[in-house]
N, C-alpha and C positions, 0 to 999 in steps of 0.2 A: 853385445852378441845376441843375435836373435835366437829364441828358443825353438823356432820352427825349423825342423830338419827336412832337407830335401829327400824324397824317396830314393832308395838305392837303385842303381841301374840294373835292368833285367839281365840275367845270365845270357840270354839269347843275343844280346848286343855284342858279346865277346866271342860268339861262335862264328865259324865260317859258313854256316848253313843259312841260306836265305829262305828256303821253303822245302816242304816234303809233300809231294803229291804224285798221283798216278804211278806209284810203286818205285819212284826214284827220288834221290836227294838232289836239290838244286843248290849249288854253292853260290856265294856272293860274287865270284868272278865269272859266273856264267857256265862253268863246267858242271857236269852231271856225275852222279855216282849211283851204281846199282850194288846191292849187297846180297851175296849168296851165303846162306847158312849151310855149311857142309858137314858131312859126317866125318868120322875118324877111323883109323886103322890101328889095331893092336900090333905094332911093328914087332914087338918082342916074341910074339907067338908065331911069326912067319918063319919058314925055313930059310936057310942061308941063301938059296937060289931066289926065293921069293923076295927077300930083303934086297938083294942086289938088283933085281928087276924093278922094284919100286924106286930105288935110288936113281937108277938110270932113267926111268920114266919121268921122275921129278926134275932131274937135270935137263932133260930134253924139253920139258914144259917151260922151265925158266929161261932156257936159251932161246926158245921160240917166241918169247913175248916181244911185242913191238910197242908196247905202251906200259906205263906204270901200273903196278898191281899191289894191293895192300892185303896182308894176311893178319888177321886179328884173332888172338886167343883170349877169351874172357873167362876168368875164374870167379866163381861166386860160391859162398857157403850155402849148401843146400838146406832149404827150409822144409823139414819133414813134419812139422806140426800138423798140417792137414791130414797127412797119412796116419799119424799116431791117433788123431781124433777119430778117423774113420775106423781104425782097429778097435777103439774103445766102444764106438757105436755098435759094431758087429758083435763085440763081446756081450753087450747088454741084451741084444736081440736074440742071440742063439740060446736055444733051450738045452742043447746037449752039454752036460757039465764037462765032459772030456775035452770037447772042442773049445769050450770057454777057457779051460785051464791052459790049453795049448796056445790060444791067442794071447792070453795074459803073459805067458812065458816069452812068447815071440816079441810082444810089445816091450817087455822089460829088457830083452836082449838088444833090440834096436835102440832104445833110449840109452842104454849103457854104452853101446858102441859109439853113439854120437857124442856122449860126454867124454869118452876117452880120447877121441880125436875128431877134428873137424872134417866133416864129409863135404868135399868140394865138387861142384858141378862145373864142367868145362864146356864151353861152346866155341865153335870155330867158324869164322867168317872170312870170306874173300870179297874185298871191295874192288869193283871194276869201275874205272873212270872213263869219261869221254870228254876230251878237250877239243873244241872245234879247230883250234890252231894246229892240231896234230893230224888232222884228216888229210892224208896224202893224195886223196882223189881230187881235192880242190887245189887250184893254183895258189901260188904264194900270196898274191895280193888279196884274193878272196879270204884266205885264212887270216891274213894280217888285219884286214878291215873288220872282220868278225871279232878278233881278239881285242881291238881297241874300241869297239862300238859302245856308246854310252848305255845302250840297253842291257849290257852285261853287268852293269854295276850291281844291281840286285834283281831287277825284273827281266823277264824274258817274254817277248811276244809269243802268242800261241803257236804261230807257224814255226818260229825258231825252236821253240821247246819241243814240238812234236817231231821235227826233223832230227834233233839231237837225241831225243829219247829213242827214236827208232835205231839210230846208229849205236847207241849204248846197249840196247837190248840185243843187237846182233853180236856185239862183243861178249855180252853175258852168256849167250847161247854157246858161243865158241869155247869160252873158258869152261863152262859147265860140262860140255862134251869131253874136253880134255881131262877134267877132273874125274868124270865118270869112268874114263878109261883106266884111271889109277885106283878105282874102287872107292872114291870119296866124292861122289856126286852131291850136288847141292840143290837148294830150293831158293828161288828169288824171294826175298822178303817183300810183302806188299806194304801199302802205306801204313796200315795199322802196326805191322811188325817193325817197320822202321822207326815209327814214333815211340813204340815201346822200348826198342833197343836204345835210343837216345835217352829216354826217360830213366831206364835202369842204369845206364852208363854214368849219367851225371847225378843220379840220386840213388845210389846203391842201398843206403840205409833205409830211406823212406820207401823205396820200391818193394822192399821185403814185407812191409806191413800195410802199405797203402797202394793198391793197384789203380791203374788208370780207369777212368769211367768210360762212357760211350765215346769211342774214337771218332765217330761220325760228327760229334759236336766240337772236336778239337781241331783248331787250325794252327799249323806250324807255319806261320807266314808273317813276315816282317812288315811288308807294305802291300797294298792292293796291286794285283797284277795288271799289266797292260793288256787290253783286249785287241 
């Protein structure tokens, strides 16, 4: 038995993502994804009428969808070490003894609070997709030929990509407008934000202590693109 071990396969090989560029995610089947990071509403603090209005608005939003939509809630333990460190630095620099004591007490209170219970940070995302086979403006044979085109395996030609990206961004704008009407408007993640999202999702432990470097030098690409 040979002592030489073959290197393990990269995690990316098992993902459905082919590439991330121009603020969109390109899947291996040729479909595209745009990700909105949206705000939240404290539903419990709303009046009964406001709660009912929100529920009705959300029902109308779901019933009006003509394509799949994914809602993702990400929970992560909040890392407050940098905040505690900044408080310690302020405590050292301040000359006023009363303020120093107050900062020390506050820092101790925050540390004790974190030790008693984990402080979680929640982020909310809405994933909008574009599948060329679902574009009703094109006839059946055009959609069918695009769906089985070999170019959709992993790579997209630039013209195809730009056309699909434009259609995707139109959907994103519509969805964001509807969400804004419910008070939870979002922001489209750019390329850097998307790469960081995947990095933190698949490496939650490492991401807490090791941040990504210069995103401009990172290529999330499986094979060279066709030009």
